N, C-alpha and C positions, 0 to 999 in steps of 0.2 A: 587638638591635633587629630586630623583625620576623623572628625566628628566624634572624637572620644571625650568623655567627661569623667575621667578616672579620679580627679582630684577635687577637693574642696579647699577653700582658703579660710584659714582661721584669722578672724579680723584683729584680734588683740595682739598676737605675736607675729602677725604678717607672715604666716608660713603655710605652704600647701601641704595637704594631708591626703594620702591615698586611702580611701575607705576600705578597700579590699584587704589591706594589711591588718587592720583591726578585726575585720570579719573572720579572716582565716585563723588568727590567734584564738578568738573566742570559740570558733567552731572546733578547733583541735582540743581545746580544754574540755568542751562538752563531750566530744567523742571519747576522749580518754576517760572521763568520769563514767560515761555510760558503758563503755567496754569493761571497765573494772567492776562495775556493779551488777551487770547482767550476764555474767559468765554462766550462771546456772540455767538461764533460759536463752542463751545466745543463738541456739539453733532454731528457736521458735520464730516463725515469720511475724506474728502479730505482737508478741511480747518482747522479742529480742531485736528483730531486724528493723521493723517500721520505726520505732522511736529513735533509731540511729540514722537511718537513711533519709528520713523526711527532712530534718534540718540541713543535711548535706545538699539535698536537691534544691531546697529553698534558697540557700546561700549561693549556689552555683547559678541558678536561674536569675537571681537578682544581679549578680556580678557580670554575667556573660554579655549582656547588651553593650556594656561600656568597656569590658576587659575580658575578652573571650579566653585569651591565653592563661590568665590567672585562674579563671573558672575551671579550665581543663586541668591545671596543675593541682588545684585544691581537690577536685573530684578524684583525680588519679591517686593523690596522696591519701585521701580518705579511704579509698577502696583498698589500697595496700595496707593501711593500718587495720582495716576490718578483717582482711585476710589473716594477718598476724594475730588478731584478737579472736580467732576461731569462729568468725561468722561463716555460715553455710556457703560453700562454694556455689551451690545452686542459686542462692539469692544474689551473690556477687555477680555471677554470670548473667543473670536476668537484668541486673542494673547496667552492666556493660552493654548488653544488647540494646536496651532502651536508649542509652546515651549515644550509641553509635548511629542511631537513625538520623538525627539532624546532621551529624558529621558527614555521613555518607551522602546525604541529600545536598549538603553544601558543596562537597567536592564534585558531585555529579553536575550541579549547576555551573560551577566554575569551569569544568571541562567542556560542557555543552555550549557555553556562551563564549568560547574562544575560537577565533578564526585562525586556523593554522596557516592557511595560504597567505593571508594578509599580515599574520604575525601580531595581531592585536585583538583586544576583547571586543565583542559585539555590544551593541547598546542593550542595557539591561531593561527588563520590564519595570513599570512604575512600582510594582509591589516589592521589587528587589532593590530599589534605589533609595531606600530610606535608612537612616541610622548608619551603622558601621558595616552593613552587609556588603556594599561595594568594596570596602577596604579588605574584608575577609576574602572575597572572591578574587580581588586583584593580587593579594599575597599568595594565594594558592596557585593562580595562573603563572605568576612570576616564578614560583618554585618549580612547578611542573614543566614549564616551557622555557626556562632560562637557557639562553644560548640558541634557541630555535626560532627566534623571531626578532621583534623589536627589542634592542638592548639599550633603550634610552633611559628615561627617568626611573622606570619601574625596577630595573635591574642595576641601577647605579650603585646603591649601597653594597649589595653583595659582590659586585664586580670590584669595587674598591677594597672590600675586605679580602677578596682573593689576591689582589695585587699586593696588599700588605703582607699576607701570609707568604706569598711567593718571594717577596723581597727579604723576608726574615731568614729563609733557608733553615739550616740546621743550628747555627750558633747565634743568629740574629745580627742586627745592625748596631747594637749597643744601646744602653739606656739614653733616652732623649734624642735618639737619631732617627726617629720615625718621620717619614715623609707623608705617609698616607693619612696621618691624623689631621693634616691640613685640608684634605679633600673628602675624607670619610665622615658623613653625617653621624652624629651621636657617637663619636669615637671615645667619649668619656663615660658612656653608659652601655647602650645596647651592643656596641661593636668594640668594646675595649679589649676583648680577648684577641681580636685580630691585631691590634696594636701591640699587645704583649708579645705575640709570636713574632711580629716584625722586629721588635727591639731585642727580644731575648731568644728568638729562634724556637725551633721545635722542642728543644730541651726545656726552655722556660714554659712553653705551653703544656708540656707533659708534666712538669713539676706542679703547676697549678692544679691540674686534674688529679694528680697523686695526692695533693694536700686535701682536696675535698673528699676523696675516697678514704683517706686515712681518718679524717674527721668522722665519716660515716661509720667506719669500723669501730672507732672509739665509742661512739654513741650506742652502737649495737652492744658493745661490752657493758656499757652502763645499764642498758635495758635488761640484759641477762642477769646482772647482779643486783638490780634494784629490788628491795623487799616489798615495795609498795607498787601495786598495779597501776594506779593513776599516774604516778611520777614516771614509771617505766614507759607507759604508752605515750605520755606527753613528750618526753625527751625523744622518743623514736619518731613521732609525728613531725616535730619541728626539724629534726635532722634530715628526715626524708624530704621535707619541703625545700630546705635550703640546698641540698645536694641535687635534687631533681631540677630545681630552678637553675642551678649552675650548669648542669649538663645540657639543659635546654638552650641556655645562652650560648654555650660553646658550640652546640649543634647548629645554631643559626649562623654563627660566624664562619663555620666551615661548610655551610650550605647543605647540611644534613636535614634541616627542618625549615619550614617557612618562617618568615620573620614574625616573631612573637611579641617583641617589645619588652621582654623581661630582662632584668639586670643581672649582673654577676655579683652574688652576695659578697660583701666586704671589700670588693674591688671597684665596682662601678660607683660613680658619683650619684648620690640619691639622698632624699630627705627622709620621708616616712619609711621607705623601703630599708634604708640603712638602720633606722631606729628599730624596725621590726627584727632585723637580723641580729642586732646587738641584744635586744630583749630576749630573743629566742636562745641565743648562746648563754645569756645570763640564767635563764630557766634551766637549761641543760646542765650548767655548772652547779646550780643549786641542787639538782637531783644527784649529780655526781658527788657532791659534798655529803649528802645524806648516805650515799652508798659507802663512802669512806668512813663516816662516823659509825655506821652499822658494823663494818668490818673491824673497826678499832674496838668496839664494845665486845665483839666476839673474841678477839684476841686477848683482851684484858680480863675476861671472865676467869676467875680462879677455877682450876681443875677440880672436879668433884672427887672426893676420896670415899672409899668404902670402908 
Protein backbone atom coordinates (compact mmCIF):
# COMPACT_ATOMS: atom_id res chain seq x y z
CA UNK A 1 0.00 0.00 0.00
CA UNK A 2 1.56 3.31 -1.15
CA UNK A 3 4.85 1.50 -1.77
CA UNK A 4 4.88 0.40 1.86
CA UNK A 5 6.35 -2.95 2.95
CA UNK A 6 5.49 -2.96 6.63
CA UNK A 7 4.30 -6.56 6.84
CA UNK A 8 5.76 -9.99 6.26
CA UNK A 9 3.63 -13.06 5.76
CA UNK A 10 4.17 -16.09 7.97
CA UNK A 11 3.74 -19.09 5.65
CA UNK A 12 2.72 -21.76 8.17
CA UNK A 13 -0.10 -19.94 9.98
CA UNK A 14 -0.93 -17.68 6.99
CA UNK A 15 -0.77 -14.49 9.05
CA UNK A 16 0.75 -11.09 8.29
CA UNK A 17 3.18 -9.72 10.85
CA UNK A 18 4.39 -6.15 11.25
CA UNK A 19 8.10 -6.33 12.04
CA UNK A 20 8.14 -2.92 13.75
CA UNK A 21 5.95 -4.31 16.57
CA UNK A 22 8.60 -6.86 17.51
CA UNK A 23 11.37 -4.29 17.07
CA UNK A 24 9.87 -1.71 19.42
CA UNK A 25 9.19 -4.30 22.13
CA UNK A 26 12.79 -5.56 21.94
CA UNK A 27 14.11 -1.98 21.91
CA UNK A 28 12.12 -0.93 24.97
CA UNK A 29 13.31 -3.98 26.87
CA UNK A 30 16.90 -3.10 25.95
CA UNK A 31 16.45 0.56 26.92
CA UNK A 32 14.89 -0.38 30.25
CA UNK A 33 17.77 -2.72 31.05
CA UNK A 34 20.43 -0.19 30.07
CA UNK A 35 18.80 2.68 31.97
CA UNK A 36 18.52 0.53 35.08
CA UNK A 37 22.15 -0.62 34.88
CA UNK A 38 23.91 2.60 33.89
CA UNK A 39 22.52 5.08 36.41
CA UNK A 40 26.01 5.59 37.86
CA UNK A 41 27.40 6.74 34.49
CA UNK A 42 24.18 7.94 32.85
CA UNK A 43 25.50 11.50 32.40
CA UNK A 44 28.65 10.30 30.64
CA UNK A 45 28.43 10.62 26.85
CA UNK A 46 30.62 7.65 25.97
CA UNK A 47 29.76 5.20 28.75
CA UNK A 48 26.15 6.15 29.42
CA UNK A 49 24.59 7.87 26.42
CA UNK A 50 26.08 6.17 23.35
CA UNK A 51 25.20 2.57 24.37
CA UNK A 52 21.60 3.74 24.78
CA UNK A 53 21.10 6.00 21.76
CA UNK A 54 22.90 3.92 19.11
CA UNK A 55 20.35 1.04 19.10
CA UNK A 56 17.51 3.59 19.07
CA UNK A 57 18.99 5.26 16.01
CA UNK A 58 19.58 1.96 14.22
CA UNK A 59 16.02 0.72 14.82
CA UNK A 60 14.45 4.02 13.75
CA UNK A 61 16.59 4.24 10.60
CA UNK A 62 15.69 0.66 9.62
CA UNK A 63 11.96 1.18 10.21
CA UNK A 64 11.63 4.69 8.74
CA UNK A 65 11.77 3.83 5.00
CA UNK A 66 8.70 1.57 5.28
CA UNK A 67 6.96 3.04 8.34
CA UNK A 68 8.03 6.60 9.13
CA UNK A 69 5.23 7.28 11.60
CA UNK A 70 6.14 4.28 13.76
CA UNK A 71 9.82 5.27 13.65
CA UNK A 72 8.90 8.76 14.91
CA UNK A 73 6.73 7.28 17.68
CA UNK A 74 9.49 4.89 18.76
CA UNK A 75 12.09 7.67 18.72
CA UNK A 76 9.88 10.06 20.67
CA UNK A 77 8.97 7.44 23.26
CA UNK A 78 12.64 6.48 23.66
CA UNK A 79 13.68 10.10 24.22
CA UNK A 80 10.90 10.54 26.78
CA UNK A 81 12.04 7.41 28.59
CA UNK A 82 15.66 8.63 28.54
CA UNK A 83 14.54 11.95 30.02
CA UNK A 84 12.84 10.13 32.90
CA UNK A 85 15.91 7.89 33.21
CA UNK A 86 18.07 10.95 34.01
CA UNK A 87 19.95 11.06 30.70
CA UNK A 88 21.67 14.43 30.22
CA UNK A 89 19.36 17.07 28.74
CA UNK A 90 22.27 18.27 26.61
CA UNK A 91 22.57 14.86 24.99
CA UNK A 92 18.80 14.57 24.49
CA UNK A 93 18.69 18.05 22.96
CA UNK A 94 21.51 17.15 20.58
CA UNK A 95 19.62 14.04 19.49
CA UNK A 96 16.42 16.02 18.87
CA UNK A 97 18.33 18.62 16.85
CA UNK A 98 19.89 15.93 14.64
CA UNK A 99 16.56 14.13 14.21
CA UNK A 100 14.81 17.36 13.21
CA UNK A 101 17.14 17.94 10.25
CA UNK A 102 15.49 15.38 7.91
CA UNK A 103 12.03 16.35 9.20
CA UNK A 104 12.56 20.04 8.44
CA UNK A 105 14.08 19.12 5.08
CA UNK A 106 11.08 16.95 4.18
CA UNK A 107 8.58 19.67 5.17
CA UNK A 108 10.54 22.26 3.20
CA UNK A 109 10.50 20.06 0.10
CA UNK A 110 6.76 19.44 0.50
CA UNK A 111 6.03 23.17 0.75
CA UNK A 112 8.35 24.16 -2.09
CA UNK A 113 6.97 21.54 -4.49
CA UNK A 114 3.34 22.61 -4.07
CA UNK A 115 1.75 24.98 -6.57
CA UNK A 116 -0.64 27.15 -4.55
CA UNK A 117 -2.24 28.73 -7.61
CA UNK A 118 -2.98 25.42 -9.30
CA UNK A 119 -3.79 23.76 -5.99
CA UNK A 120 -1.71 20.69 -6.73
CA UNK A 121 1.76 19.26 -6.26
CA UNK A 122 4.47 19.91 -8.80
CA UNK A 123 6.31 17.07 -10.46
CA UNK A 124 8.97 15.75 -8.12
CA UNK A 125 12.60 15.30 -9.21
CA UNK A 126 13.67 11.74 -9.94
CA UNK A 127 15.71 11.58 -6.72
CA UNK A 128 12.54 12.25 -4.69
CA UNK A 129 10.29 9.88 -6.62
CA UNK A 130 11.53 6.61 -5.13
CA UNK A 131 10.18 4.60 -2.21
CA UNK A 132 7.66 6.28 0.07
CA UNK A 133 9.05 9.80 -0.25
CA UNK A 134 6.21 10.89 -2.58
CA UNK A 135 3.68 9.54 -0.07
CA UNK A 136 5.25 11.48 2.80
CA UNK A 137 5.35 14.67 0.73
CA UNK A 138 1.75 14.19 -0.39
CA UNK A 139 0.52 13.73 3.20
CA UNK A 140 2.32 16.85 4.38
CA UNK A 141 0.90 18.87 1.49
CA UNK A 142 -2.59 17.53 2.14
CA UNK A 143 -2.32 18.51 5.80
CA UNK A 144 -0.86 21.98 5.21
CA UNK A 145 -3.01 22.95 2.23
CA UNK A 146 -6.23 21.11 3.09
CA UNK A 147 -9.17 23.22 1.91
CA UNK A 148 -6.93 25.62 -0.04
CA UNK A 149 -6.80 23.78 -3.32
CA UNK A 150 -7.79 20.51 -4.86
CA UNK A 151 -10.09 18.66 -2.47
CA UNK A 152 -10.14 15.47 -4.50
CA UNK A 153 -8.68 12.09 -3.66
CA UNK A 154 -5.88 13.42 -1.45
CA UNK A 155 -8.27 15.05 1.06
CA UNK A 156 -11.08 12.51 0.71
CA UNK A 157 -10.27 10.60 3.90
CA UNK A 158 -9.95 13.59 6.19
CA UNK A 159 -13.04 15.23 4.65
CA UNK A 160 -15.11 12.11 5.32
CA UNK A 161 -13.71 11.99 8.87
CA UNK A 162 -14.79 15.61 9.39
CA UNK A 163 -18.27 14.78 8.09
CA UNK A 164 -18.50 11.83 10.49
CA UNK A 165 -17.48 13.99 13.46
CA UNK A 166 -19.92 16.74 12.44
CA UNK A 167 -22.75 14.21 12.12
CA UNK A 168 -22.01 12.88 15.60
CA UNK A 169 -22.53 16.17 17.37
CA UNK A 170 -22.61 16.08 21.15
CA UNK A 171 -24.57 12.89 21.82
CA UNK A 172 -23.96 10.93 18.61
CA UNK A 173 -26.22 9.11 16.18
CA UNK A 174 -26.33 5.96 18.29
CA UNK A 175 -24.49 2.62 18.15
CA UNK A 176 -24.49 1.15 14.65
CA UNK A 177 -26.04 4.23 13.05
CA UNK A 178 -22.91 5.53 11.36
CA UNK A 179 -23.26 6.50 7.71
CA UNK A 180 -19.66 7.65 7.16
CA UNK A 181 -18.30 4.14 7.70
CA UNK A 182 -19.75 3.25 4.29
CA UNK A 183 -17.65 5.94 2.61
CA UNK A 184 -14.63 6.47 4.88
CA UNK A 185 -11.64 4.29 3.90
CA UNK A 186 -10.06 2.35 6.79
CA UNK A 187 -12.99 3.19 9.07
CA UNK A 188 -12.18 0.02 11.03
CA UNK A 189 -8.55 0.97 11.75
CA UNK A 190 -6.91 4.34 11.02
CA UNK A 191 -10.13 6.38 11.16
CA UNK A 192 -12.18 4.42 13.67
CA UNK A 193 -12.09 7.32 16.15
CA UNK A 194 -14.15 9.45 13.75
CA UNK A 195 -16.74 6.65 13.57
CA UNK A 196 -16.82 6.44 17.38
CA UNK A 197 -17.55 10.17 17.60
CA UNK A 198 -20.25 9.87 14.93
CA UNK A 199 -22.01 7.07 16.81
CA UNK A 200 -21.36 8.16 20.40
CA UNK A 201 -20.80 11.90 20.01
CA UNK A 202 -18.22 14.13 21.62
CA UNK A 203 -19.04 12.48 24.94
CA UNK A 204 -17.95 9.10 23.58
CA UNK A 205 -14.82 10.56 22.01
CA UNK A 206 -13.89 12.31 25.25
CA UNK A 207 -14.53 9.10 27.20
CA UNK A 208 -12.07 7.19 24.99
CA UNK A 209 -9.42 9.87 25.53
CA UNK A 210 -10.09 9.86 29.29
CA UNK A 211 -9.66 6.07 29.46
CA UNK A 212 -6.24 6.28 27.79
CA UNK A 213 -5.13 9.08 30.12
CA UNK A 214 -6.40 7.11 33.12
CA UNK A 215 -4.40 4.13 31.88
CA UNK A 216 -1.29 6.32 31.65
CA UNK A 217 -1.78 7.67 35.17
CA UNK A 218 -2.16 4.14 36.49
CA UNK A 219 1.07 3.08 34.76
CA UNK A 220 2.90 6.10 36.20
CA UNK A 221 1.72 4.99 39.64
CA UNK A 222 3.09 1.50 38.94
CA UNK A 223 6.39 3.06 37.85
CA UNK A 224 6.68 5.08 41.05
CA UNK A 225 5.95 2.11 43.32
CA UNK A 226 7.92 -0.57 41.47
CA UNK A 227 11.00 -1.60 43.50
CA UNK A 228 12.84 -2.82 40.40
CA UNK A 229 14.19 -0.24 37.96
CA UNK A 230 13.96 -2.54 34.93
CA UNK A 231 10.28 -3.33 35.45
CA UNK A 232 9.48 0.29 36.22
CA UNK A 233 11.14 1.61 33.05
CA UNK A 234 9.61 -1.13 30.88
CA UNK A 235 6.07 -0.53 32.14
CA UNK A 236 6.48 3.19 31.59
CA UNK A 237 7.91 2.79 28.08
CA UNK A 238 5.11 0.49 26.94
CA UNK A 239 2.42 2.72 28.43
CA UNK A 240 3.94 5.82 26.80
CA UNK A 241 4.03 4.05 23.44
CA UNK A 242 0.39 2.97 23.61
CA UNK A 243 -0.94 6.33 24.80
CA UNK A 244 1.16 8.40 22.38
CA UNK A 245 0.01 6.13 19.55
CA UNK A 246 -3.61 6.61 20.63
CA UNK A 247 -3.23 10.40 20.75
CA UNK A 248 -1.58 10.37 17.32
CA UNK A 249 -4.48 8.37 15.89
CA UNK A 250 -7.03 10.73 17.44
CA UNK A 251 -5.08 13.75 16.20
CA UNK A 252 -5.16 12.45 12.63
CA UNK A 253 -8.92 11.88 12.84
CA UNK A 254 -9.57 15.48 13.92
CA UNK A 255 -6.97 16.84 11.44
CA UNK A 256 -4.43 17.95 14.04
CA UNK A 257 -1.68 15.80 12.48
CA UNK A 258 -0.94 14.52 8.98
CA UNK A 259 -2.15 11.02 8.18
CA UNK A 260 0.19 8.60 9.95
CA UNK A 261 -1.39 5.20 9.42
CA UNK A 262 -1.15 4.24 13.11
CA UNK A 263 -4.04 2.39 14.72
CA UNK A 264 -5.99 3.08 17.91
CA UNK A 265 -4.75 0.52 20.49
CA UNK A 266 -7.37 -2.03 21.63
CA UNK A 267 -10.00 -0.40 19.40
CA UNK A 268 -8.82 -0.63 15.79
CA UNK A 269 -8.90 -3.93 13.97
CA UNK A 270 -5.40 -5.30 13.62
CA UNK A 271 -3.26 -8.40 13.67
CA UNK A 272 0.25 -8.05 15.05
CA UNK A 273 -0.53 -4.53 16.30
CA UNK A 274 -3.32 -5.90 18.48
CA UNK A 275 -1.05 -8.71 19.69
CA UNK A 276 1.66 -6.18 20.62
CA UNK A 277 -0.90 -4.14 22.55
CA UNK A 278 -2.10 -7.20 24.47
CA UNK A 279 1.47 -8.31 25.15
CA UNK A 280 2.37 -4.83 26.39
CA UNK A 281 -0.59 -4.72 28.76
CA UNK A 282 0.30 -8.21 29.98
CA UNK A 283 3.84 -7.06 30.80
CA UNK A 284 2.49 -3.99 32.60
CA UNK A 285 0.11 -6.20 34.62
CA UNK A 286 3.02 -8.48 35.51
CA UNK A 287 4.98 -5.49 36.84
CA UNK A 288 1.89 -4.32 38.75
CA UNK A 289 1.53 -7.77 40.32
CA UNK A 290 5.13 -7.61 41.55
CA UNK A 291 4.37 -4.21 43.07
CA UNK A 292 1.33 -5.64 44.89
CA UNK A 293 3.32 -8.63 46.11
CA UNK A 294 6.06 -6.33 47.39
CA UNK A 295 3.52 -4.16 49.20
CA UNK A 296 1.89 -7.27 50.66
CA UNK A 297 5.21 -8.53 52.01
CA UNK A 298 5.88 -5.18 53.65
CA UNK A 299 2.44 -5.17 55.29
CA UNK A 300 2.79 -8.77 56.49
CA UNK A 301 6.23 -8.29 58.04
CA UNK A 302 6.00 -8.50 61.83
CA UNK A 303 6.78 -5.32 63.67
CA UNK A 304 10.20 -5.25 65.31
CA UNK A 305 10.15 -5.12 69.10
CA UNK A 306 12.85 -3.67 71.26
